[in-house]
C-alpha positions in Angstrom: 0.0 0.0 0.0 1.2 3.5 -0.8 1.4 5.8 2.1 -0.2 8.9 0.6 -2.8 9.9 -0.4 -3.6 6.6 1.1 -4.8 5.6 -2.3 -4.4 1.9 -2.8 -2.0 0.0 -4.9 -3.9 -3.2 -4.6 -2.8 -4.2 -8.1 -5.0 -3.5 -11.1 -5.9 -5.4 -14.2 -6.7 -4.1 -17.7 -7.5 -6.9 -20.0 -8.0 -4.7 -23.1 -5.1 -2.3 -23.0 -6.2 -0.2 -26.0 -3.2 2.1 -26.0 -0.3 -0.4 -25.8 0.1 -4.2 -26.0 1.1 -4.5 -29.6 1.8 -8.2 -29.0 2.3 -10.7 -26.2 5.3 -10.3 -23.9 6.4 -12.1 -20.8 6.7 -10.6 -17.4 8.2 -12.1 -14.2 5.7 -12.7 -11.4 8.3 -11.5 -8.9 7.6 -7.9 -9.9 9.6 -5.1 -8.4 7.9 -3.1 -5.8 6.4 0.0 -7.5 8.1 3.3 -6.8 6.5 5.5 -4.2 4.9 8.5 -5.8 7.0 11.6 -5.4 4.7 13.4 -3.0 5.9 16.7 -1.7 4.7 19.3 0.8 4.1 21.7 -2.2 1.7 21.7 -5.1 0.8 18.2 -6.0 1.1 19.1 -9.7 4.9 19.1 -9.2 4.9 15.3 -8.6 7.3 13.4 -10.8 5.5 11.6 -13.5 6.5 9.0 -16.1 7.1 10.7 -19.5 5.3 9.0 -22.3 4.5 10.3 -25.8 0.8 10.1 -26.8 0.4 9.0 -30.5 -1.3 11.7 -32.4 -3.7 9.2 -33.9 -5.1 8.7 -30.4 -5.2 12.3 -29.3 -6.7 13.9 -32.4 -10.1 12.2 -32.6 -11.0 12.9 -29.0 -9.6 16.5 -29.1 -11.5 17.3 -32.3 -14.6 15.7 -31.0 -14.5 17.7 -27.8 -13.7 21.0 -29.7 -16.7 20.4 -32.0 -18.9 19.5 -29.1 -17.9 22.4 -26.8 -17.6 24.9 -29.7 -14.8 26.9 -28.2 -11.4 28.2 -29.5 -9.3 26.1 -27.1 -8.3 22.5 -26.8 -9.9 21.0 -23.7 -7.2 18.3 -23.4 -4.4 20.8 -23.6 -6.0 23.2 -21.1 -6.8 20.3 -18.8 -3.2 19.1 -18.9 -1.9 22.6 -18.2 -4.2 23.2 -15.2 -3.7 19.8 -13.5 0.0 19.1 -14.5 -1.1 15.7 -15.9 0.5 14.7 -19.2 -1.8 14.9 -22.2 -1.8 11.2 -23.0 -3.0 10.6 -19.4 -5.6 13.3 -19.7 -6.9 11.7 -22.9 -7.3 8.4 -21.2 -9.0 9.8 -18.1 -11.5 11.8 -20.2 -12.2 8.7 -22.3 -12.8 6.6 -19.2 -15.0 9.3 -17.7 -17.0 9.5 -20.9 -17.5 5.7 -20.7 -19.0 6.2 -17.2 -16.1 4.6 -15.3 -15.9 5.4 -11.6 -12.7 6.6 -9.9 -12.1 3.5 -7.8 -12.5 1.3 -10.8 -10.0 3.4 -12.8 -7.5 3.4 -10.0 -7.6 -0.4 -9.4 -8.4 -1.9 -12.8 -7.2 0.7 -15.3 -4.0 1.7 -13.6 -1.7 1.6 -16.6 -4.1 3.9 -18.5 -3.9 6.6 -15.9 -0.2 6.3 -15.3 -0.6 4.8 -11.8 -2.2 8.0 -10.4 -4.0 7.8 -7.0 -7.6 8.5 -6.4 -7.2 12.1 -5.2 -5.3 13.1 -8.3 -7.8 11.5 -10.6 -10.7 13.2 -8.8 -8.9 16.5 -9.3 -8.6 15.9 -13.0 -12.3 14.9 -13.1 -13.3 18.1 -11.2 -11.3 20.4 -13.6 -12.7 18.5 -16.6 -16.3 19.1 -15.4 -15.5 22.7 -14.6 -14.2 23.3 -18.2 -17.3 21.6 -19.7 -19.5 23.8 -17.5 -17.5 26.9 -18.7 -18.0 25.9 -22.3 -21.7 25.5 -21.7 -21.9 28.9 -20.0 -20.1 30.5 -23.0 -22.7 29.1 -25.3 -25.5 30.5 -23.1 -23.8 34.0 -23.1 -23.5 33.9 -26.9 -27.2 33.1 -27.3 -28.1 35.9 -24.9 -26.0 38.5 -26.7 -27.3 37.3 -30.1 -30.8 37.7 -28.9 -30.2 41.2 -27.7 -28.5 42.2 -31.0 -25.1 42.9 -29.3 -23.1 40.0 -30.7 -20.3 41.0 -33.1 -17.7 38.7 -34.6 -14.9 40.2 -32.5 -16.9 39.8 -29.3 -17.9 36.2 -30.2 -14.2 35.3 -30.7 -13.3 37.0 -27.4 -15.9 34.9 -25.6 -14.9 31.6 -27.3 -11.3 32.3 -26.2 -12.2 32.5 -22.5 -10.6 29.7 -20.5 -11.8 30.7 -17.0 -15.0 31.9 -15.4 -13.2 35.1 -14.5 -12.2 35.8 -18.1 -15.8 35.2 -19.2 -17.2 37.4 -16.6 -14.7 40.2 -17.5 -15.7 40.1 -21.2 -19.4 39.7 -20.6 -20.0 42.2 -17.8 -20.4 45.3 -19.9 -23.1 43.7 -22.0 -25.2 42.3 -19.1 -28.7 43.7 -18.9 -28.9 46.3 -16.2 -25.1 46.8 -16.1 -23.6 50.3 -16.3 -22.7 51.0 -19.9 -19.2 52.2 -21.0 -18.9 55.8 -22.1 -18.2 54.6 -25.7 -21.5 52.7 -25.8 -23.3 55.6 -24.3 -22.0 57.9 -26.9 -23.1 55.5 -29.7 -26.5 55.3 -28.1 -26.7 59.1 -28.3 -26.1 59.0 -32.1 -22.6 60.6 -31.9 -20.9 57.9 -33.8 -22.1 59.0 -37.2 -21.3 62.6 -36.6 -17.7 61.8 -36.0 -17.1 61.0 -39.6 -18.5 64.6 -41.4 -19.0 62.2 -44.3 -18.6 64.5 -47.2 -15.0 65.3 -46.3 -14.2 61.6 -46.0 -15.7 61.0 -49.5 -13.7 63.8 -51.0 -10.5 62.5 -49.4 -11.2 59.0 -50.7 -11.7 60.4 -54.2 -8.3 62.2 -53.8 -10.0 65.5 -54.6 -8.8 67.0 -51.3 -6.3 66.3 -48.5 -7.4 66.4 -44.8 -5.1 67.5 -42.0 -6.0 68.2 -38.4 -3.8 70.7 -36.5 -3.8 70.5 -32.7 -2.3 73.3 -30.7 0.2 72.7 -28.0 -2.2 73.9 -25.3 -4.7 71.2 -26.4 -2.0 68.6 -26.3 -0.9 69.7 -22.8 -4.4 69.7 -21.5 -5.2 66.4 -23.1 -2.1 64.8 -21.6 -3.0 66.0 -18.1 -6.6 64.8 -18.7 -5.3 61.3 -19.6 -3.1 61.2 -16.5 -5.9 62.3 -14.2 -8.5 59.9 -15.8 -6.0 57.0 -15.7 -5.6 57.5 -12.0 -9.4 57.6 -11.7 -9.8 54.5 -13.8 -7.2 52.6 -11.8 -8.8 53.7 -8.5 -12.4 53.3 -9.5 -12.3 50.3 -11.9 -9.0 48.5 -12.2 -8.0 48.2 -8.5 -11.4 46.8 -7.4 -11.3 44.4 -10.3 -7.8 43.2 -9.3 -8.8 42.9 -5.7 -11.9 40.8 -6.4 -9.9 38.6 -8.8 -7.1 37.9 -6.4 -9.5 37.4 -3.4 -11.4 34.9 -5.5 -8.3 33.0 -6.4 -7.0 33.0 -2.8 -10.4 31.8 -1.5 -10.6 29.1 -4.1 -7.1 27.9 -3.2 -7.9 28.0 0.5 -11.2 26.0 -0.1 -9.3 23.5 -2.2 -6.7 22.9 0.5 -9.3 22.7 3.3 -11.4 20.2 1.4 -8.2 18.2 0.7 -7.5 18.1 4.4 -11.1 16.8 5.1 -10.5 14.1 2.5 -7.2 12.9 4.0 -8.6 12.9 7.5 -11.7 11.1 6.5 -9.8 8.5 4.6 -7.6 7.7 7.6 -10.6 7.6 9.9 -12.5 5.2 7.7 -9.5 2.9 7.2 -8.7 2.5 10.9 -8.1 -1.2 11.7 -11.2 -3.1 12.8 -11.2 -4.9 16.2 -12.6 -8.3 15.4 -13.2 -11.5 17.2 -14.3 -10.3 20.6 -17.4 -9.3 22.5 -17.3 -5.5 23.2 -19.3 -3.0 25.3 -20.1 0.4 23.9 -20.7 3.1 26.5 -22.3 6.5 25.9 -21.4 8.3 29.1 -23.7 10.7 31.0 -24.4 12.2 34.4 -28.1 12.8 35.1 -29.5 10.4 32.5 -26.9 7.7 33.2 -24.4 5.9 31.0 -26.0 4.0 28.1 -24.5 0.6 27.5 -24.7 -1.9 24.7 -23.1 -5.3 24.6 -22.1 -6.3 21.0 -21.2 -9.8 19.6 -18.0 -10.2 17.5 -20.2 -9.7 14.5 -21.8 -6.5 15.9 -25.1 -8.1 16.9 -26.8 -6.4 19.9 -26.7 -8.9 22.8 -27.9 -6.6 25.6 -28.6 -2.9 26.3 -29.0 -1.1 29.6 -28.5 2.2 31.5 -26.1 2.4 34.5 -25.9 5.4 36.9 -22.2 5.4 37.7 -21.9 8.9 39.1 -24.3 8.9 42.1 -24.6 7.3 45.5 -25.6 3.9 44.1 -22.5 3.4 41.9 -21.4 0.4 44.0 -24.5 -1.6 43.2 -24.2 -0.5 39.5 -20.6 -1.8 39.5 -21.9 -5.3 40.7 -24.4 -5.3 37.8 -21.7 -4.4 35.4 -19.4 -7.2 36.6 -22.2 -9.7 36.2 -23.0 -8.4 32.7 -19.4 -8.6 31.5 -18.8 -12.1 32.9 -22.1 -13.3 31.5 -21.1 -12.3 27.9 -17.4 -12.8 28.3 -16.8 -9.1 27.4 -13.2 -7.9 28.0 -13.2 -4.7 25.9 -15.0 -1.5 26.7 -15.4 1.5 24.4 -16.2 4.8 26.0 -17.5 7.8 23.9 -15.5 11.1 24.4 -18.6 13.2 25.2 -20.0 14.6 28.5 -18.9 12.6 31.6 -16.2 10.8 29.6 -13.4 11.5 32.0 -15.5 10.5 35.1 -16.7 7.3 33.4 -13.1 6.5 32.4 -11.9 7.0 36.0 -14.7 4.8 37.2 -13.7 1.8 35.0 -10.0 2.5 35.5 -10.4 2.2 39.3 -12.3 -1.1 39.0 -9.8 -2.5 36.6 -6.9 -1.6 38.9 -8.6 -3.4 41.7 -9.1 -6.5 39.5 -12.8 -6.1 40.1 -13.8 -8.0 36.9 -11.6 -11.0 37.7 -11.2 -13.6 36.1 -11.7 -11.3 33.0 -8.8 -9.2 31.9 -10.7 -6.0 31.0 -9.4 -3.0 29.1 -11.0 0.1 27.7 -10.4 2.8 25.1 -11.8 6.2 24.3 -13.3 6.8 20.9 -14.6 9.9 19.1 -18.4 9.8 19.4 -19.0 12.7 16.9 -22.1 12.1 14.9 -23.4 9.3 17.1 -26.3 11.3 18.5 -27.3 12.6 15.1 -27.2 9.1 13.7 -29.3 7.7 16.6 -32.4 9.7 15.5 -31.8 9.3 11.8 -34.3 7.3 9.6 -31.5 4.7 9.0 -31.0 4.1 12.7 -34.8 3.8 13.2 -35.0 1.3 10.4 -32.0 -0.7 11.8 -33.0 -0.6 15.5 -36.7 0.2 15.6 -37.4 -1.0 19.1 -34.4 0.7 20.7 -34.3 4.0 22.5 -32.2 6.7 20.6 -29.9 7.0 23.6 -29.1 3.3 23.5 -28.6 3.5 19.7 -25.8 5.9 20.4 -24.1 3.3 22.6 -24.4 0.7 19.9 -22.9 3.1 17.3 -20.0 4.0 19.7 -19.1 0.3 20.1 -19.5 -0.6 16.4 -17.3 2.3 15.2 -14.4 0.4 17.0 -15.4 -3.1 15.8 -15.6 -1.9 12.2 -15.0 1.8 11.8 -15.8 2.0 8.1 -19.1 0.0 8.2 -20.4 2.3 11.0 -19.1 5.7 9.9 -20.5 5.4 6.4 -24.0 5.7 8.1 -23.1 9.2 9.2 -22.8 12.4 7.2 -19.0 12.9 6.9 -19.4 16.5 8.0 -20.5 15.3 11.4 -17.6 12.9 12.1 -15.5 15.7 13.6 -12.6 16.0 11.1 -11.0 18.9 9.3 -11.5 22.6 9.8 -13.7 25.5 8.5 -16.3 23.1 7.1 -18.9 25.8 7.3 -16.8 28.3 5.3 -16.2 26.2 2.2 -18.5 25.3 -0.7 -21.0 22.8 0.7 -21.5 21.2 -2.7 -17.7 20.8 -3.3 -17.2 19.4 0.2 -20.0 16.9 -0.1 -18.7 15.7 -3.5 -15.2 15.3 -2.3 -16.2 13.4 0.9 -18.6 11.2 -0.9 -15.9 10.4 -3.3 -13.4 9.3 -0.6 -16.1 7.2 1.1 -16.8 5.4 -2.2 -13.0 4.9 -2.7 -12.5 3.4 0.8 -15.5 1.1 0.8 -14.6 -0.1 -2.7 -11.0 -0.8 -2.0 -11.7 -2.6 1.2 -14.5 -4.5 -0.5 -17.8 -5.8 0.9 -19.1 -9.2 1.6 -22.3 -9.0 -0.4 -24.1 -11.6 1.8 -23.6 -9.9 5.2 -23.0 -6.2 4.5 -25.6 -3.6 5.3 -27.6 -1.8 2.6 -26.1 1.5 3.7 -22.5 0.2 3.2 -23.4 -1.4 -0.1 -24.7 1.9 -1.7 -21.1 3.3 -1.4 -19.6 0.6 -3.6 -18.4 2.0 -7.0 -21.1 1.4 -9.6 -23.9 1.1 -7.1 -26.3 3.7 -5.5 -29.2 3.7 -3.1 -31.6 2.2 -5.6 -29.3 -0.6 -6.8 -28.3 -1.4 -3.2 -32.0 -1.6 -2.3 -32.6 -3.9 -5.2 -29.7 -6.2 -4.2 -31.1 -6.4 -0.6 -34.5 -7.3 -2.0 -33.0 -9.9 -4.3 -31.3 -11.6 -1.3 -34.6 -11.6 0.7 -36.4 -13.3 -2.2 -33.7 -15.7 -3.4 -31.3 -16.2 -0.6 -27.6 -15.4 -0.6 -25.6 -14.8 -3.7 -23.7 -17.9 -4.9 -21.3 -16.0 -7.2 -20.7 -12.5 -8.7 -22.5 -13.4 -12.0 -25.8 -13.5 -10.1 -25.5 -9.8 -9.7 -26.6 -9.5 -13.3 -30.0 -10.9 -12.3 -30.7 -7.8 -10.0 -33.1 -5.3 -11.4 -31.4 -2.1 -12.6 -27.9 -3.6 -12.5 -26.8 -3.5 -16.2 -23.5 -4.4 -17.8 -21.8 -1.1 -17.0 -22.9 -1.2 -13.3 -21.7 -4.8 -13.1 -18.3 -4.0 -14.6 -17.8 -1.1 -12.1 -18.9 -3.0 -8.9 -18.0 -6.6 -9.5 -14.3 -6.4 -8.5 -15.2 -4.7 -5.2 -17.9 -7.3 -4.1 -16.8 -10.5 -2.4 -18.5 -13.9 -2.1 -17.0 -15.3 1.0 -17.4 -19.1 1.1 -17.6 -19.3 4.9 -20.3 -16.6 5.0 -22.1 -18.3 2.1 -22.1 -21.6 3.8 -23.6 -20.2 7.0 -26.2 -18.3 5.1 -27.5 -21.2 3.1 -30.6 -23.0 4.4 -30.0 -26.3 6.2 -32.2 -28.1 3.7 -29.8 -27.1 0.9 -26.6 -28.9 1.6 -25.3 -28.7 -2.0 -25.6 -26.2 -4.8 -27.3 -27.5 -7.9 -25.2 -27.7 -11.1 -27.5 -25.7 -13.4 -27.8 -22.2 -14.8 -30.4 -19.4 -14.3 -31.5 -17.4 -17.3 -32.1 -13.7 -17.0 -34.9 -12.5 -19.2 -35.8 -8.8 -19.8 -37.7 -6.7 -22.2 -35.4 -5.7 -25.1 -32.5 -7.7 -23.7 -30.8 -10.9 -24.7 -31.2 -13.9 -22.5 -28.1 -14.4 -20.3 -27.1 -17.7 -18.8 -26.1 -17.2 -15.1 -24.2 -20.1 -13.4 -25.3 -21.1 -9.9 -22.0 -22.7 -8.9 -19.4 -21.3 -6.5 -16.4 -19.6 -8.1 -13.5 -19.4 -5.6 -12.2 -16.3 -7.5 -15.2 -14.4 -6.3 -13.6 -14.0 -2.9 -10.6 -12.2 -4.3 -9.9 -8.7 -5.7 -9.5 -10.2 -9.2 -12.0 -8.7 -11.6 -14.2 -11.1 -13.6 -12.8 -9.7 -16.8 -9.5 -11.3 -15.9 -10.8 -14.6 -14.7 -9.6 -16.4 -17.9 -6.1 -15.0 -17.3 -6.2 -16.2 -13.7 -7.3 -19.7 -14.7 -4.5 -19.9 -17.2 -2.1 -18.8 -14.5 -3.4 -21.5 -12.2 -3.0 -24.1 -14.9 0.5 -22.8 -15.6 1.6 -23.4 -12.0 -0.3 -26.7 -11.7 -2.8 -25.4 -9.1 -6.5 -24.9 -8.7 -8.7 -22.1 -7.5 -9.5 -24.1 -4.4 -6.0 -23.5 -3.2 -6.4 -19.7 -3.0 -4.4 -18.3 -0.1 -2.5 -21.4 0.7 1.3 -21.5 1.3 1.7 -24.1 -1.5 0.2 -21.8 -4.1 2.3 -18.9 -2.9 5.4 -20.9 -3.4 4.2 -22.0 -6.9 4.1 -18.4 -8.3 7.8 -18.0 -8.1 9.6 -17.7 -11.4 6.3 -17.8 -13.3 5.7 -15.7 -16.5 2.5 -14.9 -18.4 1.7 -13.1 -21.6 -0.2 -10.3 -19.9 0.4 -6.8 -18.6 2.4 -6.5 -15.3 -0.6 -4.8 -13.6 -2.9 -7.7 -14.5 -0.3 -10.3 -13.4 0.3 -8.6 -10.1 -3.4 -8.3 -9.4 -3.8 -12.0 -10.0 -0.9 -12.9 -7.8 -2.3 -10.7 -5.0 -5.7 -12.2 -5.3 -4.5 -15.8 -5.4 -2.0 -15.5 -2.5 -3.9 -13.4 -0.1 -5.6 -15.5 2.6 -9.4 -15.9 2.6 -11.1 -13.0 4.3 -8.1 -10.8 3.7 -8.7 -7.1 4.7 -6.4 -4.4 3.6 -7.1 -2.6 7.0 -5.6 -5.4 9.0 -2.2 -3.7 9.1 -3.7 -0.3 9.9 -3.7 1.1 13.4 -6.5 -0.1 15.8 -7.9 1.7 18.8 -5.7 1.7 21.8 -7.1 -0.2 24.8 -5.7 0.7 28.3 -6.2 0.0 31.9 -5.2 3.3 33.7 -6.1 7.0 33.5 -4.0 10.1 33.5 -5.2 13.7 33.9 -3.8 17.1 32.9 -2.7 17.7 36.5 -0.4 14.7 36.2 1.5 16.3 33.3 4.7 18.3 33.5 6.6 20.3 30.9 9.2 18.1 29.4 7.2 14.9 29.9 7.5 12.3 27.1 4.2 10.5 26.2 2.8 8.4 23.4 -0.6 9.3 21.8 -2.7 9.0 18.7 -3.5 11.7 16.2 -7.2 12.6 16.6 -7.5 15.3 13.9 -5.3 17.2 11.5 -5.6 20.8 10.4 -3.6 23.1 8.1 -1.8 24.5 11.1 -0.9 21.3 12.9 -2.2 18.0 14.4 -4.2 17.4 17.5 -3.0 14.4 19.5 -5.0 12.4 22.1 -2.5 11.6 24.9 -5.2 10.2 27.3 -5.7 13.2 29.6 -9.1 14.3 28.4 -7.7 17.2 26.3 -6.0 16.8 22.9 -2.6 18.5 22.6 -1.5 20.5 19.6 1.6 19.8 17.6 2.1 23.0 15.6 3.1 22.4 12.0 6.5 24.1 12.7 7.3 21.1 14.9 6.5 18.5 12.3 9.8 18.5 10.4 11.0 16.0 7.9 13.8 14.6 10.1 11.1 13.5 12.6 9.1 11.5 10.1 9.9 8.0 8.8 11.2 7.9 5.2 7.9 6.6 3.9 6.1 9.8 5.1 8.6 12.5 4.3 7.1 13.1 0.9 3.5 13.1 1.9 1.4 16.2 1.6 -0.3 15.2 4.9 2.6 14.5 7.3 0.3 13.3 10.1 -3.2 12.0 9.9 -5.9 10.6 12.2 -5.0 7.3 13.8 -1.3 7.6 13.7 0.6 6.8 16.9 3.3 9.4 17.9 5.8 10.0 20.6 5.6 13.6 21.9 7.1 15.9 24.4 5.1 18.4 26.5 6.3 22.0 25.7 3.7 24.1 27.4 0.8 23.7 29.7 -2.2 26.0 30.3 -4.4 24.1 32.7 -7.0 26.8 33.3 -7.7 27.1 29.6 -7.2 23.3 29.0 -4.4 23.8 26.4 -1.4 21.6 25.8 1.4 22.4 23.4 3.4 19.4 22.2 6.6 18.7 20.2 6.8 15.7 17.9 9.6 13.3 18.7 8.9 10.6 16.2 6.1 8.6 14.5 5.7 5.1 16.0 5.4 2.3 13.5 
């Protein structure tokens, strides 16, 4: 996995490489590890890219087509390349893929060689600029129609408008002609009929016939007065017109740049929050702390099923009796991990559990706890989705369930909440709401798709974020499962209403059919799967034969379009798909060659050698469980502590060091020499979830402020 922008290099396949692949060639399976992208702390456009010439036969048709479609005087591909810093051949490929309705996650994983191994953030930036340029061209056509209707369109003005490459340029050219706008003095003079008088036509005619010669004598006084008038009016024009225009223009550019960077920070933070490592295989208790209304508690099974809910009053005179009830509950369910939300009464609740743990109150259980960010839990608890998921549960208890689940599987729980409410980034109310939503929705889709979903157990909410799916298709998939039982293979997705060939292509590689889950989901009366096919019939569509047999490749990241290559690979090494993830198959891939692209081959190797149930998040940082508590009063300047980054901003990173208040590492303290080599070229030096060693520089206990210095990032 690449470190930044935490895009994923889970290898891609492209069966039909339309730009290269003149013939078969052999590639060793022991491929070299891909170079890390040259990320810097500066403009991402300065990233080093592979130079490659685009054949003119490939560039010309698309460029001409776009120019004819947009009807402007500039080449969209050329402008797109200049604005994004992406080579023209890559821009051509990205635009082509976008026109074919390919999603960003699909391009990044399965069309990697076409986009020059760009990450998802970079591709989304190209997509945004491309859409902006198309919108600009559309606006130019609208302005031309308006001017033509008003009788103000001249050839020169039309060319000026078609030459505009930014919205600012278009506004500058069009403003004088807008209805209700203040006319220029020249246009006002023409409106008064003075244009014709300025010619005394007879003299001009005589001069043109060479009957007379015309000469205008200007006195020195007039020349002097006119010069002074020009100087004075130039000053007036600069002060009244030019200066305000320049001010507005630069303010707009600065604001746009600031919004872009703020949104980028949101995206990076959200990605790392979603990709936090899940805590699997244990019973867990979620606690929504409170004083007057008690602490809401939910016991969750290893698969996030609700085993028990209750309310405990831990901060009044009866807390000893409540402790006995808690002990009985934990022992009954074998629960050893407690997740406490960081809201009101968090510190008091943490102190309560820490004291009991230190006294071995829960013996024979070895209990530990962690604090998690509960931002958005209350909003989710009263949402329609929460009501549908937990109809018989009190909203306060739903919050406890959400708090526990966001540690068991952070991504599956956080996708239920509007990203703006997760407590990441800064200035979310000062940036474009539409741009922020589009960016955050994009990174959610990217994360969900690259992690993959087990189609037979994932929630409908999670499913709708898979590339190629939406709310309607996710609902149709859920309804199909209710009517027909679990999916046996990926091909059966084609039977779902509204899921056509393009949608199947985009989503299939991100959907998993886990054999263990499938076996537990099948009815007991159906011990074997019948060897037959199902036919999909639809109005205006050809009949399609859908197999109903299990395909072991469906549990991997290999796309169905490359299954035939994977089968040839297995035959070549003398193995079968039933051996996926075994040590024997891993050993067999050494020194193996195939006549396919290196991206496809690496993807197949990854898919065949990764163990069943592989999760790319398993190496990511999990929540920290502890047994003791520390407060701000225990801190001293110079103390060295370990903590976890809770949030990152443009001015630094906030670190949870377990004292109830996050400390700030100012960006001036995050220097390259303190970062591991893998992070020194990242545009986001520190992000949520990363463990760090810090030193306390300054304490302001009355104001609850802690200033920290970064010592190192813990691996």
